MIMITOR-451232 format. One record per residue (C-alpha): residue in three letters; x, y, z. Coordinates in steps of 0.001 Angstrom, whole numbers, padded with zeros to 6 digits, always signed. Layout:
ALAXYZ/...
***
This chain:
MET-007944+111539+023633/PRO-004731+112709+025373/GLN-004616+113209+029105/LEU-004882+116826+030261/ALA-001387+116663+031743/ASP-000024+115631+028330/ALA-001899+118440+026558/LEU-000616+121011+029071/ARG+002981+119769+029279/PRO+004251+122240+026633/TRP+002605+125057+028605/HIS+004152+124220+031996/ASP+006846+126938+031953/PHE+004378+129472+030551/TYR+001962+128991+033457/THR+004794+128878+035996/LEU+006026+132239+034722/PHE+002545+133777+034559/GLY+001665+132555+038040/SER+004912+133927+039473/ALA+004434+137245+037691/SER+000856+137554+038937/ALA+001811+136799+042537/THR+004626+139354+042389/LEU+002382+141988+040844/ILE-000270+141467+043522/GLY+002392+142299+046109/LEU+003488+145358+044171/LEU-000107+146568+043995/PHE-000198+146637+047773/VAL+002834+148917+047643/ALA+001089+151084+045028/ALA-002017+151234+047206/SER+000057+152498+050104/VAL+001580+155153+047840/GLY-001948+156179+046862/THR-003177+156474+050439/GLY-005361+159523+050666/VAL-006131+159615+046955/PHE-009087+157241+047181/SER-011772+157761+049783/ALA-014880+155826+050808/ASP-017062+158079+048666/ARG-015154+157007+045544/ARG-016126+153317+045549/ALA-016445+153073+041758/ALA-013000+154584+041248/GLN-011494+152118+043732/ARG-013170+149184+041981/VAL-012271+150276+038458/PHE-008756+151464+039003/LEU-007222+149607+041917/THR-009197+146541+042935/ALA-009731+145445+039327/SER-005988+144936+038854/VAL-005829+142829+042022/VAL-008759+140760+040720/ASP-007048+140351+037317/PHE-003793+139147+038846/SER-005535+136959+041433/LEU-007606+135131+038832/ILE-004529+134659+036620/LEU-002723+133207+039637/ALA-005679+130932+040433/THR-005826+129759+036812/CYS-002109+128993+036784/LEU-002360+127071+040047/ILE-005258+125029+038663/ILE-003331+124256+035481/LEU-000178+123288+037371/ALA-002015+121174+039963/PRO-001964+117421+039336/LEU-005723+117155+038913/PRO-007108+114064+037206/GLY-009167+114367+034055/TRP-010316+117400+032150/ALA-013644+118217+033779/ALA-012522+119448+037218/PRO-009770+121813+036028/GLY-011940+123023+033173/GLY-014842+123690+035501/MET-012636+125544+037988/ILE-011145+127704+035240/MET-014596+128411+033868/ALA-015605+129481+037406/CYS-012591+131837+037517/GLY-013726+133433+034261/LEU-017296+133764+035522/CYS-016086+135348+038766/GLY-014081+137853+036717/LEU-017103+138602+034549/GLY-019247+139071+037638/TYR-016717+141487+039093/SER-016490+143342+035770/PHE-020256+143789+035693/MET-020169+145193+039242/VAL-017511+147647+038030/CYS-019732+148645+035102/ARG-022719+149074+037400/ASP-020739+151255+039805/THR-019236+153394+037047/LEU-022700+154049+035642/HIS-024234+154691+039058/ASP-021468+157085+040152/GLY-021240+158852+036775/LEU-017626+157766+036353/LEU-018143+156125+032962/HIS-018682+159499+031278/LYS-015406+160780+032748/LEU-013326+157905+031350/ASP-011695+158388+027981/LEU-011713+155678+025312/GLU-008276+154401+026321/ASP-009337+153857+029940/ARG-012670+152325+028935/THR-010755+149908+026720/TRP-008038+148908+029197/TYR-010008+148964+032440/ILE-013360+147627+031229/ALA-013456+146121+027719/LEU-010209+144121+027705/PRO-010771+142504+031119/ILE-014321+141556+030098/GLY-012931+140011+026902/GLY-010218+138198+028872/TYR-012677+136817+031417/LEU-015089+135743+028708/CYS-012261+133942+026905/LEU-011162+132404+030226/ALA-014666+131076+030913/VAL-015033+129701+027377/SER-011599+128075+027410/GLY-012410+126496+030798/GLY-015597+125081+029313/ALA-013652+123811+026298/LEU-011140+122134+028608/ALA-013998+120451+030461/MET-015197+119155+027072/GLN-011680+117802+026404/ILE-010871+120087+023486/PRO-007043+120268+023311/ARG-007041+123641+021507/ALA-008523+125124+024661/CYS-004954+125189+026007/THR-004097+127877+023454/ALA-007265+129862+024179/LEU-006453+129684+027874/ALA-002957+131060+027235/VAL-004427+133914+025162/SER-006949+134817+027868/THR-004360+134826+030664/GLY-001984+136806+028456/LEU-004673+139383+027742/LEU-005533+139707+031433/LEU-001863+139987+032406/ALA-001209+142680+029788/ALA-004265+144670+030886/GLY-003390+144236+034547/ILE+000209+145397+034078/ARG-000827+148412+032035/ASN-003585+149332+034461/ALA-001416+148869+037553/TRP+001213+151148+036044/ASP-001412+153695+035016/ILE-002988+153832+038472/THR+000414+154027+040144/LEU+001391+157036+038041/TRP-001997+158645+038587/SER-001845+158108+042368/MET+001659+159510+042588/SER+000643+162604+040664/ARG-002289+163209+043031/ARG-000485+162653+046309/ARG-000623+165602+048582/GLN+002683+167388+048609/PRO+003738+169411+051642/PRO+003527+173140+051019/VAL+006760+174745+049919/PRO+007706+177722+052084/PRO+008049+180953+050169/GLU+011564+181959+049254/LYS+013138+184904+050965/PRO+013895+187852+048744/PRO+017603+188001+047846/HIS+018144+191232+049797/ALA+016452+189990+053015/PRO+018669+189288+056041/
***
């Protein structure tokens, strides 16, 4: 059985890039949140969880996964267990999002595209992340590929969702009223 470091060596640059991208995107989400100030209020908890916080969770768990993979941890069990925990945390968060969207009646307002990108794909990514972490703990080398697929899926969903919420927030920002124009013949 190869060492985990040997099995992950071909993936080193991949996880370095994904970790860097996730960290950068977390920072950009803080900028997007400041642009969206006033759009979300305390009475819209489900909307905040689904549309804004979920992207931060996606990117944070990708970053955590990349850090675990790049850390010089001995054996397969510890990194696999930590990655499985990341996937389970993401699933737990996703179920809280589902609960809130049902409770607040938001689920019925979401179209199929938003249900897919904001709910279904992250759940699939987190499930794959948890399973691939478990497979790593069981020393299955193909888990490295499954792990790359799950982080790729979460990154794609996070990027799309962050862009979507940024555009939505910008379109809903309160604009200052435009003063009426003077008639052309007025002094």
